[in-house]
C-alpha positions as CSV (number, residue, x, y, z in Angstrom):
1,X,35.3,102.7,-218.0
2,X,33.4,100.0,-219.8
3,X,29.6,100.2,-220.3
4,X,27.9,97.2,-221.8
5,X,24.5,98.7,-222.7
6,X,22.7,95.8,-221.1
7,X,19.2,97.2,-221.5
8,X,19.5,97.7,-225.3
9,X,21.0,94.2,-225.8
10,X,18.3,92.5,-223.9
11,X,15.6,94.3,-225.9
12,X,16.9,92.7,-229.1
13,X,16.6,89.1,-227.8
14,X,14.0,86.9,-229.5
15,X,11.8,86.6,-226.4
16,X,9.3,84.3,-228.2
17,X,11.9,81.6,-228.7
18,X,13.1,82.0,-225.2
19,X,9.6,81.6,-223.7
20,X,9.0,78.6,-226.0
21,X,12.3,76.9,-225.0
22,X,11.7,77.6,-221.3
23,X,8.1,76.2,-221.5
24,X,9.4,73.0,-223.3
25,X,12.1,72.5,-220.7
26,X,9.8,72.9,-217.7
27,X,7.1,70.8,-219.3
28,X,9.5,67.9,-219.8
29,X,11.0,68.4,-216.4
30,X,7.6,68.2,-214.7
31,X,7.1,64.8,-216.2
32,X,10.5,63.2,-215.5
33,X,12.1,65.3,-212.8
34,X,9.5,67.3,-210.8
35,X,12.1,68.4,-208.2
36,X,14.3,69.9,-210.9
37,X,11.2,71.6,-212.4
38,X,10.3,73.3,-209.1
39,X,13.9,74.4,-208.6
40,X,14.0,75.8,-212.2
41,X,10.8,77.8,-211.7
42,X,12.2,79.2,-208.4
43,X,15.5,80.1,-210.1
44,X,13.7,81.8,-213.0
45,X,11.6,83.9,-210.6
46,X,14.7,84.9,-208.8
47,X,16.4,85.7,-212.1
48,X,13.5,87.9,-213.2
49,X,13.4,89.7,-209.8
50,X,17.2,90.2,-209.9
51,X,17.0,91.9,-213.3
52,X,14.1,94.2,-212.4
53,X,14.9,94.9,-208.7
54,X,18.4,93.7,-208.0
55,X,18.4,95.2,-204.5
56,X,15.7,92.7,-203.5
57,X,18.0,89.8,-204.4
58,X,20.7,91.3,-202.3
59,X,18.4,91.2,-199.3
60,X,17.5,87.6,-200.1
61,X,21.2,86.7,-200.3
62,X,21.9,88.3,-197.0
63,X,19.0,86.5,-195.3
64,X,20.4,83.1,-196.4
65,X,23.4,83.6,-194.2
66,X,21.0,83.4,-191.2
67,X,20.9,79.6,-191.9
68,X,23.8,77.2,-191.8
69,X,22.7,75.3,-194.9
70,X,25.5,72.8,-194.8
71,X,24.4,71.6,-191.3
72,X,20.7,71.4,-192.3
73,X,21.5,69.4,-195.4
74,X,25.0,67.7,-195.3
75,X,24.8,66.0,-198.7
76,X,25.4,67.2,-202.2
77,X,23.3,68.3,-205.2
78,X,24.2,67.7,-208.9
79,X,27.5,66.2,-207.7
80,X,28.5,69.4,-205.9
81,X,29.0,69.8,-202.2
82,X,26.1,71.8,-200.8
83,X,28.2,74.6,-199.4
84,X,30.1,75.0,-202.7
85,X,26.8,75.0,-204.5
86,X,25.4,77.6,-202.1
87,X,28.4,79.9,-202.9
88,X,28.0,79.4,-206.6
89,X,24.3,80.3,-206.4
90,X,25.1,83.4,-204.4
91,X,27.5,84.5,-207.1
92,X,25.0,83.9,-209.9
93,X,22.3,85.9,-208.1
94,X,24.6,88.8,-207.5
95,X,25.6,89.1,-211.2
96,X,22.6,91.2,-212.0
97,X,23.4,93.4,-209.0
98,X,26.9,93.9,-210.4
99,X,25.6,94.6,-213.9
100,X,23.2,97.3,-212.6
101,X,25.4,98.9,-210.0
102,X,28.8,98.3,-211.4
103,X,32.1,97.5,-209.7
104,X,34.5,99.8,-208.0
105,X,37.9,98.3,-207.3
106,X,39.0,100.6,-204.5
107,X,38.5,97.8,-201.9
108,X,40.0,95.0,-204.1
109,X,43.4,94.3,-202.4
110,X,42.2,91.1,-200.7
111,X,41.3,89.7,-204.2
112,X,44.8,90.4,-205.5
113,X,46.2,88.8,-202.3
114,X,44.2,85.7,-203.0
115,X,45.6,85.6,-206.6
116,X,49.1,85.9,-205.2
117,X,48.4,83.0,-202.9
118,X,47.3,80.9,-205.9
119,X,50.6,81.9,-207.7
120,X,52.6,80.9,-204.6
121,X,50.7,77.6,-204.4
122,X,51.6,76.5,-207.9
123,X,55.2,77.7,-207.8
124,X,56.8,77.6,-204.4
125,X,54.6,75.7,-201.9
126,X,55.6,72.3,-200.7
127,X,52.5,70.1,-201.3
128,X,51.3,67.3,-199.1
129,X,50.7,64.0,-200.9
130,X,46.9,64.6,-200.4
131,X,47.1,68.0,-202.0
132,X,45.9,68.6,-205.6
133,X,45.3,71.4,-208.1
134,X,41.5,71.0,-207.8
135,X,41.7,71.6,-204.0
136,X,43.7,74.8,-204.6
137,X,41.2,76.1,-207.2
138,X,38.2,75.2,-205.0
139,X,39.8,77.0,-202.0
140,X,40.6,80.1,-204.1
141,X,37.0,80.4,-205.4
142,X,35.4,79.8,-202.0
143,X,37.7,82.2,-200.1
144,X,37.6,84.9,-202.8
145,X,33.8,85.1,-203.2
146,X,33.2,87.2,-200.1
147,X,35.9,89.7,-201.2
148,X,33.9,90.3,-204.4
149,X,31.2,91.7,-202.1
150,X,33.6,94.6,-201.3
151,X,33.5,95.7,-204.9
152,X,29.7,96.2,-205.7
153,X,29.0,99.9,-206.0
154,X,25.7,100.0,-204.0
155,X,23.8,103.3,-203.9
156,X,23.8,105.0,-200.5
157,X,20.1,104.4,-199.7
158,X,20.4,100.7,-200.6
159,X,23.6,100.4,-198.5
160,X,21.8,101.8,-195.5
161,X,19.0,99.3,-195.8
162,X,21.5,96.5,-196.2
163,X,23.3,97.6,-193.0
164,X,20.0,97.5,-191.1
165,X,19.3,94.0,-192.4
166,X,22.8,92.7,-191.5
167,X,22.3,93.8,-187.9
168,X,18.9,91.9,-187.9
169,X,20.4,88.6,-189.0
170,X,20.8,87.0,-185.6
171,X,17.1,87.7,-184.8
172,X,16.1,86.2,-188.1
173,X,18.1,83.1,-187.3
174,X,16.3,82.7,-184.0
175,X,12.9,83.1,-185.6
176,X,13.8,80.6,-188.3
177,X,15.2,78.3,-185.7
178,X,11.8,78.3,-183.9
179,X,10.1,77.4,-187.1
180,X,12.5,74.6,-187.8
181,X,12.1,73.3,-184.2
182,X,8.3,73.2,-184.6
183,X,8.7,71.3,-187.9
184,X,11.1,68.8,-186.2
185,X,13.8,69.7,-188.8
186,X,16.5,71.3,-186.6
187,X,16.7,71.8,-182.8
188,X,16.8,75.3,-181.3
189,X,19.2,74.2,-178.6
190,X,22.4,72.2,-178.6
191,X,23.5,70.3,-175.5
192,X,27.2,69.4,-175.2
193,X,28.7,66.4,-173.4
194,X,29.7,68.8,-170.6
195,X,26.0,69.6,-170.0
196,X,26.3,73.1,-171.4
197,X,23.1,74.2,-173.2
198,X,23.7,76.5,-176.2
199,X,21.1,78.4,-178.3
200,X,21.8,77.9,-182.1
201,X,18.7,79.1,-183.9
202,X,18.8,78.0,-187.6
203,X,22.6,77.6,-187.3
204,X,25.0,75.9,-185.0
205,X,26.1,77.8,-181.9
206,X,29.4,79.1,-183.3
207,X,27.8,80.3,-186.5
208,X,24.9,82.1,-184.7
209,X,27.6,83.7,-182.4
210,X,29.3,85.0,-185.5
211,X,26.1,86.7,-186.7
212,X,25.5,88.1,-183.3
213,X,29.1,89.4,-183.0
214,X,28.6,91.4,-186.2
215,X,25.1,92.5,-185.1
216,X,26.4,93.8,-181.8
217,X,29.4,95.6,-183.4
218,X,27.2,97.1,-186.2
219,X,24.7,98.4,-183.6
220,X,27.5,100.1,-181.6
221,X,28.7,101.8,-184.8
222,X,25.4,102.7,-186.2
223,X,24.0,104.2,-183.0
224,X,26.8,106.8,-183.4
225,X,26.7,107.1,-187.2
226,X,22.9,107.0,-187.9
227,X,21.1,109.1,-185.3
228,X,17.8,108.8,-187.3
229,X,17.8,105.0,-186.5
230,X,19.1,105.2,-183.0
231,X,16.1,103.4,-181.4
232,X,16.2,100.6,-184.0
233,X,19.9,99.9,-183.2
234,X,19.5,100.2,-179.5
235,X,16.9,97.5,-179.6
236,X,19.1,95.3,-181.8
237,X,22.1,96.0,-179.6
238,X,20.3,94.4,-176.6
239,X,18.8,91.5,-178.6
240,X,22.1,90.7,-180.4
241,X,24.1,90.8,-177.2
242,X,21.7,88.4,-175.4
243,X,21.8,86.1,-178.4
244,X,25.6,86.2,-178.5
245,X,25.9,85.3,-174.8
246,X,23.3,82.5,-174.9
247,X,25.2,80.8,-177.7
248,X,27.8,80.0,-175.1
249,X,30.6,80.9,-177.5
250,X,33.5,82.5,-175.5
251,X,35.7,83.9,-178.3
252,X,33.5,86.6,-179.7
253,X,32.3,87.8,-176.3
254,X,35.9,88.3,-175.1
255,X,36.8,90.0,-178.5
256,X,34.0,92.5,-178.0
257,X,35.0,93.5,-174.4
258,X,37.1,96.5,-175.4
259,X,34.2,97.9,-177.6
260,X,31.8,97.3,-174.7
261,X,34.0,99.1,-172.2
262,X,34.5,102.0,-174.6
263,X,30.7,102.2,-175.2
264,X,30.1,102.5,-171.4
265,X,32.9,105.1,-171.1
266,X,31.4,107.1,-174.1
267,X,27.8,107.0,-172.9
268,X,28.7,107.8,-169.3
269,X,30.8,110.7,-170.3
270,X,27.9,112.1,-172.4
271,X,25.5,111.6,-169.4
272,X,27.9,113.4,-167.0
273,X,28.1,116.3,-169.4
274,X,24.4,116.9,-168.8
275,X,22.8,114.9,-171.6
276,X,20.1,113.2,-169.5
277,X,18.7,111.3,-172.4
278,X,21.6,108.8,-172.1
279,X,20.5,107.7,-168.6
280,X,18.0,105.1,-169.9
281,X,20.4,103.5,-172.4
282,X,23.1,103.5,-169.8
283,X,21.0,101.7,-167.1
284,X,19.4,99.4,-169.7
285,X,22.8,98.4,-171.1
286,X,24.1,97.7,-167.6
287,X,21.1,95.6,-166.7
288,X,21.2,93.5,-169.9
289,X,25.0,92.8,-169.6
290,X,24.7,91.9,-165.9
291,X,21.6,89.6,-166.5
292,X,23.0,87.9,-169.6
293,X,26.4,87.1,-167.9
294,X,24.8,85.9,-164.7
295,X,22.5,83.5,-166.6
296,X,25.4,82.1,-168.5
297,X,27.8,81.6,-165.6
298,X,27.0,78.0,-165.3
299,X,27.5,77.3,-169.0
300,X,30.8,79.2,-168.9
301,X,32.1,77.1,-166.1
302,X,31.0,73.8,-167.8
303,X,32.6,74.8,-171.1
304,X,35.8,76.2,-169.6
305,X,36.6,74.1,-166.6
306,X,34.8,70.8,-167.0
307,X,37.8,69.1,-168.4
308,X,41.4,69.3,-167.0
309,X,43.8,70.5,-169.6
310,X,47.5,71.6,-169.7
311,X,46.3,75.2,-170.4
312,X,44.1,75.2,-167.3
313,X,41.1,76.4,-169.4
314,X,39.3,74.1,-171.8
315,X,39.9,75.5,-175.2
316,X,37.9,72.7,-176.9
317,X,40.9,71.1,-178.4
318,X,42.3,74.3,-180.0
319,X,45.7,74.1,-178.2
320,X,46.4,70.6,-179.6
321,X,45.1,71.5,-183.0
322,X,47.3,74.7,-183.2
323,X,50.4,72.7,-182.3
324,X,49.6,70.0,-184.8
325,X,49.1,72.4,-187.8
326,X,52.2,74.5,-186.9
327,X,54.4,71.3,-186.8
328,X,53.1,70.1,-190.2
329,X,53.8,73.5,-191.7
330,X,57.3,73.7,-190.4
331,X,58.9,72.2,-193.6
332,X,57.7,75.1,-195.7
333,X,57.6,78.2,-193.5
334,X,58.0,80.8,-196.3
335,X,55.5,79.5,-199.0
336,X,53.4,77.2,-197.0
337,X,51.7,73.9,-198.2
338,X,49.4,75.4,-200.8
339,X,46.1,77.2,-200.7
340,X,43.4,74.8,-199.4
341,X,46.0,72.2,-198.2
342,X,44.9,72.8,-194.6
343,X,41.6,71.0,-195.3
344,X,43.4,67.7,-196.0
345,X,46.1,68.1,-193.3
346,X,44.2,66.3,-190.5
347,X,45.3,62.6,-190.8
348,X,42.9,61.5,-188.1
349,X,45.2,62.5,-185.2
350,X,42.9,65.4,-184.3
351,X,39.2,65.4,-183.6
352,X,37.3,65.3,-186.9
353,X,35.9,68.8,-186.3
354,X,39.3,70.3,-186.9
355,X,39.2,70.4,-190.7
356,X,40.9,73.7,-190.2
357,X,42.8,75.0,-187.1
358,X,40.1,77.4,-185.8
359,X,42.8,80.1,-186.0
360,X,43.0,82.1,-189.3
361,X,46.6,83.2,-188.7
362,X,47.7,79.6,-188.5
363,X,45.4,78.6,-191.3
364,X,46.9,81.0,-193.8
365,X,50.4,80.5,-192.5
366,X,49.9,76.8,-193.2
367,X,48.5,77.4,-196.7
368,X,50.7,80.3,-197.8
369,X,53.6,80.5,-195.4
370,X,54.9,83.8,-194.0
371,X,54.7,85.4,-197.4
372,X,51.1,84.5,-198.2
373,X,49.8,85.2,-194.7
374,X,51.5,88.6,-194.7
375,X,50.1,89.5,-198.1
376,X,46.6,88.7,-197.0
377,X,46.9,90.6,-193.7
378,X,48.4,93.6,-195.5
379,X,45.5,93.6,-198.0
380,X,42.9,93.4,-195.2
381,X,44.6,96.3,-193.4
382,X,44.5,98.3,-196.6
383,X,40.7,97.9,-196.8
384,X,40.3,98.7,-193.1
385,X,42.3,101.9,-193.5
386,X,40.3,103.0,-196.6
387,X,37.0,102.6,-194.8
388,X,38.4,104.3,-191.7
389,X,39.3,107.4,-193.6
390,X,35.8,108.1,-194.8
391,X,34.1,107.8,-191.4
392,X,33.0,110.7,-189.2
393,X,35.4,111.4,-186.2
394,X,32.8,110.2,-183.7
395,X,32.4,106.8,-185.4
396,X,36.1,106.1,-185.9
397,X,36.8,104.7,-182.3
398,X,34.0,102.2,-182.6
399,X,35.1,101.1,-186.1
400,X,38.7,100.8,-184.8
401,X,37.5,98.6,-182.0
402,X,35.4,96.4,-184.5
403,X,38.6,95.7,-186.4
404,X,40.5,95.0,-183.2
405,X,37.7,92.6,-182.2
406,X,37.9,90.9,-185.6
407,X,41.6,90.4,-185.2
408,X,41.2,89.0,-181.7
409,X,38.3,86.7,-182.8
410,X,40.4,85.4,-185.7
411,X,42.8,83.8,-183.1
412,X,40.1,81.3,-182.0
413,X,37.8,80.8,-185.0
414,X,37.4,80.6,-188.8
415,X,36.4,84.2,-189.4
416,X,37.6,84.4,-193.0
417,X,36.3,81.0,-194.2
418,X,32.9,80.7,-192.6
419,X,29.9,82.1,-194.5
420,X,28.1,83.3,-191.4
421,X,31.0,85.7,-190.6
422,X,32.9,86.7,-193.7
423,X,29.9,87.4,-196.0
424,X,28.1,89.8,-193.6
425,X,31.5,91.3,-192.5
426,X,32.7,92.1,-196.1
427,X,29.2,93.3,-197.0
428,X,29.1,95.6,-194.1
429,X,32.5,97.1,-194.8
430,X,31.5,97.8,-198.3
431,X,28.2,99.4,-197.3
432,X,29.8,101.4,-194.6
433,X,32.3,102.7,-197.1
434,X,29.6,103.6,-199.7
435,X,27.2,105.0,-197.1
436,X,29.8,107.2,-195.4
437,X,30.8,109.0,-198.6
438,X,29.4,112.4,-199.3
439,X,27.6,111.2,-202.5
440,X,27.2,108.1,-204.7
441,X,30.3,107.1,-206.6
442,X,30.5,109.1,-209.9
443,X,29.8,107.1,-213.0
444,X,33.3,107.6,-214.4
445,X,34.8,105.6,-211.5
446,X,32.6,102.5,-212.0
447,X,33.2,99.6,-214.3
448,X,30.0,98.1,-215.7
């Protein structure tokens, strides 16, 4: 164990000099760069809050995932792409949380897998002409950041609050979307060329669907795991499911079908055993599912059958993209083309939206070959199993179905590389693991 004695070191700092330097910097910035001055003040306030109440910063970081920042502002700041800057700021804000709570490396296998992918990239991968070392390093940092969230040793009560907030994120996105619509900054609805109308909130429809997917799955699990918050999660279950359906995104809905069917089986069985209190949730759930699906039938038809394709169902170009990326990876099946190389693989043959293949198995096969993809999947399954082992028996079927839904969803979307999915997902796995243990992690097991 390493203990850095942060409190005693901070008390020895010459605060007078720090205050003076900060005042001089802000005073100069106000005159020459007022925007930078405002940003600096905001950052200082966040830093002070993160040192005194780090859990408040964790809530703020979670809330930022309810907004697709790179679609609201597509440029760059300080010469850094906005999404990369966002991830960097997240890491900086979480540093005080790490210093206060410590790290526990029990759930660290995905980070080691990413390091292995970097090693494979610089030793055995067959690079494309467009590939470079900077692309590999950037991809490593961006893809590894969410896995750091698996390591923070949150206290149980904080983990429980964070879980409740993660389940609320789709609703937050809708509320922020309404405000952005009123300010004429971002439309609440997206209308496709097929005529399908999709709700997007403060995101784009696929990103809002990712938040809603996680919100629905968490609600199913927490209804069973946290009886003291049953009413809260039942309300969010209904709201999140409706939000998911009205995004018009088919992949996550199909992925959640097994969990939904098991839920109806579980609750019906309880009702038939004489537990009358389950009648209202049963009837309410049936009504919400029936109504939501009925209202979206027209959108489903437009998105799935408007265009004639070889597959019979319109997959929004995915079939062509998958074939394209698989063909380009064929020359290096074992070690792939290098981490991040998939982002420069589209030479214009495909629609510009396919920067990555919308299939995480193909994506990591392309980047790391069979070896890299297998290592990453094995590391994820290790984490899934570790979390599974600490769960109560009644919760395990729902958790198992969440993992199955994640694996299905990963066939059709960028679950491991999209902020709106991977950050809440990893955060929830960590919180579920911490909260399900009998007591907070003993100090001797924590690195600080």
